[in-house]
C-alpha positions as CSV (number, residue, x, y, z in Angstrom):
1,X,20.4,10.9,-9.5
2,X,16.8,12.0,-9.0
3,X,15.0,9.1,-7.4
4,X,11.2,9.2,-8.3
5,X,10.2,5.7,-7.5
6,X,9.2,5.9,-3.8
7,X,6.0,4.1,-4.4
8,X,8.1,1.0,-5.0
9,X,10.4,1.6,-2.1
10,X,11.4,4.7,-0.1
11,X,15.0,5.3,1.1
12,X,15.6,4.1,4.7
13,X,15.4,6.8,7.3
14,X,18.4,7.3,9.5
15,X,16.3,7.6,12.6
16,X,14.7,4.2,11.8
17,X,18.1,2.5,11.3
18,X,19.5,3.9,14.5
19,X,16.5,2.7,16.5
20,X,16.7,-0.8,14.9
21,X,20.5,-1.2,15.4
22,X,20.6,-2.4,19.0
23,X,18.1,-5.2,18.2
24,X,20.3,-6.4,15.3
25,X,23.5,-6.4,17.4
26,X,23.6,-6.5,21.2
27,X,19.9,-7.2,21.9
28,X,19.6,-10.2,19.6
29,X,17.9,-12.8,21.8
30,X,14.6,-14.4,20.9
31,X,11.7,-12.3,22.2
32,X,9.9,-15.5,23.2
33,X,12.7,-16.6,25.5
34,X,12.0,-16.2,29.2
35,X,15.5,-15.1,30.3
36,X,16.5,-11.4,30.7
37,X,17.9,-10.9,27.1
38,X,14.7,-12.4,25.7
39,X,12.5,-10.3,27.8
40,X,14.4,-7.2,26.6
41,X,13.4,-8.2,23.0
42,X,9.8,-8.9,24.1
43,X,9.5,-5.4,25.8
44,X,10.8,-3.8,22.6
45,X,8.2,-5.6,20.4
46,X,5.4,-4.8,22.8
47,X,6.4,-1.1,23.0
48,X,6.5,-1.0,19.2
49,X,3.1,-2.6,19.1
50,X,1.6,0.1,21.4
51,X,3.2,2.9,19.3
52,X,1.8,1.5,16.0
53,X,-1.6,1.0,17.7
54,X,-1.6,4.6,18.8
55,X,-0.9,5.8,15.3
56,X,-3.9,3.8,14.0
57,X,-6.2,4.5,16.9
58,X,-6.3,0.8,17.6
59,X,-5.6,-1.5,20.6
60,X,-2.1,-3.1,20.9
61,X,-3.7,-6.6,20.8
62,X,-5.1,-5.8,17.4
63,X,-1.6,-5.2,15.8
64,X,0.2,-8.1,14.1
65,X,3.7,-7.6,12.8
66,X,4.4,-9.4,9.5
67,X,7.1,-9.6,6.8
68,X,5.6,-6.9,4.7
69,X,2.5,-5.7,2.8
70,X,2.1,-8.8,0.7
71,X,1.9,-11.1,3.8
72,X,-0.5,-8.7,5.5
73,X,-2.8,-8.6,2.5
74,X,-2.7,-12.4,2.2
75,X,-3.3,-12.9,5.9
76,X,-6.3,-10.5,5.8
77,X,-8.0,-11.7,2.6
78,X,-7.5,-15.4,3.3
79,X,-7.9,-15.2,7.0
80,X,-11.1,-13.2,7.2
81,X,-12.8,-15.2,4.4
82,X,-11.9,-18.6,5.9
83,X,-12.9,-17.6,9.4
84,X,-16.4,-16.4,8.5
85,X,-18.8,-19.4,8.1
86,X,-21.7,-17.3,6.9
87,X,-20.9,-17.0,3.3
88,X,-18.5,-17.8,0.4
89,X,-18.6,-14.5,-1.6
90,X,-15.6,-12.2,-1.8
91,X,-15.5,-8.8,-3.3
92,X,-12.3,-7.0,-4.3
93,X,-11.8,-3.9,-6.4
94,X,-10.6,-4.4,-10.0
95,X,-7.4,-2.4,-9.3
96,X,-6.1,-4.0,-6.2
97,X,-2.5,-4.9,-5.6
98,X,-1.6,-8.4,-6.8
99,X,-1.3,-9.6,-3.2
100,X,-5.0,-9.0,-2.8
101,X,-6.1,-10.2,-6.3
102,X,-4.0,-13.4,-6.1
103,X,-5.2,-14.1,-2.6
104,X,-8.8,-13.7,-3.8
105,X,-8.1,-16.0,-6.8
106,X,-6.7,-18.6,-4.4
107,X,-10.0,-18.5,-2.5
108,X,-11.8,-19.0,-5.8
109,X,-9.9,-22.2,-6.2
110,X,-11.3,-23.3,-2.9
111,X,-14.8,-22.7,-4.0
112,X,-15.4,-19.1,-3.0
113,X,-17.3,-16.9,-5.5
114,X,-14.9,-14.0,-6.2
115,X,-16.1,-10.8,-7.9
116,X,-14.2,-7.7,-9.0
117,X,-15.8,-4.4,-8.2
118,X,-15.6,-2.2,-11.3
119,X,-14.0,1.2,-11.1
120,X,-14.6,4.6,-12.7
121,X,-12.3,5.9,-15.4
122,X,-10.3,7.8,-12.7
123,X,-9.9,4.6,-10.6
124,X,-12.5,5.3,-7.9
125,X,-14.9,2.8,-6.5
126,X,-18.3,4.3,-5.8
127,X,-20.5,3.3,-2.9
128,X,-23.3,2.6,-5.4
129,X,-21.2,0.1,-7.4
130,X,-20.1,-1.6,-4.1
131,X,-23.6,-1.9,-2.8
132,X,-24.8,-3.3,-6.2
133,X,-22.2,-6.1,-5.9
134,X,-23.0,-7.1,-2.3
135,X,-24.9,-10.3,-1.8
136,X,-26.5,-12.0,1.3
137,X,-23.6,-14.4,1.3
138,X,-20.8,-11.8,1.0
139,X,-18.1,-12.5,3.5
140,X,-15.4,-10.0,2.8
141,X,-14.8,-6.7,0.9
142,X,-11.2,-5.5,0.1
143,X,-10.6,-2.1,-1.4
144,X,-7.2,-0.4,-1.1
145,X,-6.9,3.1,0.4
146,X,-4.8,4.3,-2.5
147,X,-3.5,2.8,-5.7
148,X,0.2,2.7,-6.2
149,X,0.1,2.8,-10.0
150,X,-2.3,5.7,-10.6
151,X,-2.3,7.4,-7.2
152,X,-6.1,7.5,-6.8
153,X,-7.2,7.7,-3.2
154,X,-10.5,5.9,-2.3
155,X,-13.2,7.2,0.0
156,X,-12.8,4.2,2.3
157,X,-15.1,5.7,5.0
158,X,-18.0,6.0,2.6
159,X,-17.4,2.5,1.3
160,X,-17.2,1.0,4.8
161,X,-20.5,2.6,5.7
162,X,-22.1,0.4,3.0
163,X,-20.4,-2.8,4.2
164,X,-21.3,-2.1,7.8
165,X,-25.0,-1.9,6.9
166,X,-24.7,-5.4,5.5
167,X,-22.4,-6.7,8.3
168,X,-19.6,-7.6,5.9
169,X,-16.0,-7.2,7.1
170,X,-13.9,-4.6,5.2
171,X,-10.2,-4.8,4.6
172,X,-8.1,-2.0,3.1
173,X,-4.6,-2.2,1.8
174,X,-3.2,1.1,3.1
175,X,0.4,0.3,2.0
176,X,0.6,3.3,-0.4
177,X,-1.5,5.6,1.8
178,X,0.6,5.4,5.0
179,X,2.4,8.6,5.8
180,X,0.3,10.7,3.5
181,X,-3.2,10.6,5.1
182,X,-4.8,9.8,8.5
183,X,-5.3,6.1,9.0
184,X,-7.4,6.0,12.2
185,X,-9.2,2.7,11.8
186,X,-12.4,3.8,13.6
187,X,-12.7,6.8,11.2
188,X,-12.1,4.6,8.2
189,X,-14.6,2.0,9.5
190,X,-12.4,-1.0,8.6
191,X,-12.0,-4.3,10.3
192,X,-8.6,-5.0,8.8
193,X,-5.8,-2.8,7.4
194,X,-2.4,-3.6,5.9
195,X,0.9,-1.6,6.0
196,X,4.4,-2.1,4.7
197,X,7.5,-0.5,6.3
198,X,9.7,0.0,3.3
199,X,7.3,2.5,1.9
200,X,7.9,4.6,5.0
201,X,11.6,4.3,5.5
202,X,12.3,0.9,7.1
203,X,14.5,-1.7,5.5
204,X,12.4,-4.2,3.5
205,X,10.9,-7.1,5.4
206,X,8.5,-5.7,7.9
207,X,4.8,-4.9,7.8
208,X,1.7,-4.6,9.9
209,X,-1.7,-6.2,9.9
210,X,-4.5,-4.6,12.0
211,X,-7.4,-6.9,12.7
212,X,-10.3,-5.7,14.9
213,X,-10.5,-7.6,18.2
214,X,-14.0,-8.9,17.4
215,X,-13.2,-9.9,13.9
216,X,-12.4,-13.6,13.4
217,X,-9.3,-14.2,11.3
218,X,-7.8,-17.6,10.5
219,X,-3.9,-17.4,10.9
220,X,-2.0,-17.6,7.6
221,X,1.1,-18.9,9.4
222,X,0.8,-21.6,12.1
223,X,3.4,-22.6,14.6
224,X,4.4,-21.5,18.1
225,X,1.4,-19.3,18.7
226,X,3.3,-16.0,18.8
227,X,1.4,-12.7,18.6
228,X,-1.6,-14.1,20.4
229,X,-1.9,-16.9,17.8
230,X,-2.5,-14.6,14.9
231,X,0.9,-15.0,13.3
232,X,3.4,-17.7,14.4
233,X,7.1,-17.3,14.1
234,X,10.0,-15.7,16.0
235,X,9.2,-12.0,16.2
236,X,11.4,-9.5,14.4
237,X,12.1,-7.1,17.2
238,X,14.3,-4.8,15.1
239,X,11.6,-4.6,12.4
240,X,8.8,-3.9,14.8
241,X,10.8,-1.0,16.4
242,X,11.7,0.3,12.9
243,X,8.0,0.3,11.9
244,X,6.9,2.2,15.0
245,X,9.6,4.9,14.4
246,X,8.9,5.2,10.7
247,X,5.2,5.8,11.3
248,X,6.0,8.5,13.9
249,X,8.5,10.2,11.6
250,X,5.8,10.4,8.9
251,X,3.5,12.4,11.0
252,X,5.5,15.6,10.5
253,X,5.3,15.7,6.7
254,X,4.1,18.9,5.1
255,X,1.3,17.3,3.1
256,X,0.0,20.6,1.7
257,X,3.4,21.5,0.3
258,X,3.8,18.0,-1.0
259,X,0.5,18.3,-2.9
260,X,1.5,21.8,-4.3
261,X,4.7,20.4,-5.7
262,X,2.8,17.4,-7.2
263,X,0.2,19.7,-8.9
264,X,3.0,22.0,-10.2
265,X,4.8,19.0,-11.6
266,X,1.7,17.5,-13.3
267,X,0.9,20.9,-14.9
268,X,4.5,21.3,-16.1
269,X,4.6,17.9,-17.7
270,X,1.3,18.4,-19.5
271,X,2.6,21.7,-20.8
272,X,6.1,20.4,-21.8
273,X,4.8,17.1,-23.3
274,X,1.4,17.7,-25.0
275,X,0.9,13.9,-25.6
276,X,1.1,13.2,-21.9
277,X,-2.2,12.1,-20.3
278,X,-2.7,11.9,-16.6
279,X,-4.0,8.6,-15.2
280,X,-6.0,8.4,-12.0
281,X,-8.0,11.0,-10.2
282,X,-6.6,14.6,-10.7
283,X,-7.1,15.8,-7.2
284,X,-8.0,12.7,-5.1
285,X,-4.6,11.3,-5.5
286,X,-1.5,10.6,-3.3
287,X,0.5,13.8,-2.7
288,X,3.8,12.6,-4.2
289,X,2.3,10.8,-7.2
290,X,2.1,11.7,-10.9
291,X,1.4,9.0,-13.5
292,X,0.9,9.4,-17.2
293,X,0.5,7.6,-20.5
294,X,2.3,8.9,-23.5
295,X,0.6,8.4,-26.9
296,X,2.8,6.8,-29.4
297,X,5.7,6.0,-27.0
298,X,6.8,2.9,-25.1
299,X,6.9,3.5,-21.4
300,X,10.0,1.3,-21.1
301,X,11.9,3.3,-23.7
302,X,11.0,6.5,-21.9
303,X,12.3,5.0,-18.7
304,X,15.6,4.2,-20.3
305,X,15.9,7.6,-21.8
306,X,15.2,9.3,-18.5
307,X,17.6,7.0,-16.6
308,X,20.4,8.1,-19.0
309,X,19.6,11.7,-17.8
310,X,19.8,10.7,-14.2
311,X,16.0,10.4,-13.5
312,X,14.8,7.1,-11.9
313,X,11.1,6.3,-12.2
314,X,9.0,3.3,-13.2
315,X,6.3,2.1,-15.6
316,X,4.0,0.9,-12.8
317,X,3.9,-1.5,-9.9
318,X,7.3,-3.1,-9.0
319,X,5.4,-6.2,-8.1
320,X,4.4,-6.7,-11.8
321,X,7.9,-5.9,-13.2
322,X,9.1,-8.3,-15.8
323,X,5.6,-9.0,-17.1
324,X,5.0,-8.2,-20.8
325,X,1.2,-8.0,-20.3
326,X,-0.4,-4.5,-20.1
327,X,-1.1,-3.2,-16.6
328,X,-4.4,-4.7,-15.3
329,X,-5.0,-1.5,-13.4
330,X,-4.8,0.7,-16.5
331,X,-6.9,-1.8,-18.5
332,X,-9.5,-1.6,-15.7
333,X,-9.7,2.2,-16.3
334,X,-10.6,1.5,-19.9
335,X,-7.3,2.2,-21.5
336,X,-6.1,0.2,-24.5
337,X,-3.2,-2.2,-24.4
338,X,-1.1,0.2,-26.4
339,X,-1.9,3.1,-24.0
340,X,-1.2,0.9,-21.0
341,X,2.3,0.0,-22.4
342,X,3.1,3.8,-22.6
343,X,2.7,4.4,-18.8
344,X,5.3,6.1,-16.7
345,X,5.0,6.8,-13.0
346,X,6.8,9.5,-10.9
347,X,6.6,9.2,-7.1
348,X,8.5,11.2,-4.6
349,X,8.9,12.0,-1.0
350,X,7.7,15.1,0.9
351,X,11.2,16.6,1.0
352,X,12.1,16.4,-2.7
353,X,13.1,20.0,-3.8
354,X,11.2,21.7,-6.6
355,X,14.5,22.0,-8.5
356,X,14.6,18.2,-8.9
357,X,11.1,18.2,-10.3
358,X,12.0,21.0,-12.7
359,X,15.0,19.1,-14.0
360,X,12.7,16.0,-14.4
361,X,10.3,18.0,-16.6
362,X,13.1,19.1,-18.8
363,X,14.5,15.5,-19.0
364,X,11.1,14.2,-19.9
365,X,10.6,16.9,-22.6
366,X,13.8,15.8,-24.3
367,X,13.1,12.1,-23.9
368,X,9.6,12.4,-25.3
369,X,10.6,14.2,-28.5
């Protein structure tokens, strides 16, 4: 099997599982308990918090462990908007993850004015479009660092310069970008940032939310006041440790080689299958991401044909699987419904050998006949 769906979920790393194992077995006590076993769990969580903060260039107190990227996005969009009394206007890009779009829609039902920022045909948000959409009562902007369906990477730093001039908090969903690009929050200029562990090699069920220490954020989950009151609930010591290790493991990836294999694969697909059309930005895209639409073909039928040849990929976001509607992301790029239904996405890790990609091109050539 050739697994090319890492944008949906990456395989767990052995180093991560081994680091987590003690906190799922012998060190099982509640980290909030004041006895020695509980303190052992608390120390593990706080050490993990320091390590994650170091990776992001943040302070440990600014790191909140969550159940995953969806919770982190919900907590950021809802929490920042509800905590800011200055305005009731929320801006999100038109190609955000459903966790952001649906959180913004929920705010709309509470009376917030919610506006989608249009994107260019390659999926980029320009500073000019963002600035044109800002209003005196804008209270939050959320633009993802990279899109999981089309691979486009945004210039978050340039966008946050615009929002900083207006004093508007900026959140970025960096779930897909983690492990492929630097995410130092001061360099990005963001006040909130979301991560998910299972894109990096942890088991599913752990994420991170960074919130700047001077940025007000209403908690999404209330209860016992854990994590300095920003996210109540018994802390997942094993997940926190796994998240820290996964981020540290990602630092050593050969991103240049990763991009080279991506570009080779895109060129080979375009040569082997003339009706293939790349979606997203050609160069400003995730290093292990290649997405296409195939004129006159159903993306789902291509997936089945490829699976029969041992190639596992997807037609888009796993969080939209099961929906018969065309991808909102592809529609926002200006593609027709028929074109959007022909989408296929190939996403792979930094260590996938070229031979696997060559086999995939041949399988695709045969499937697309």
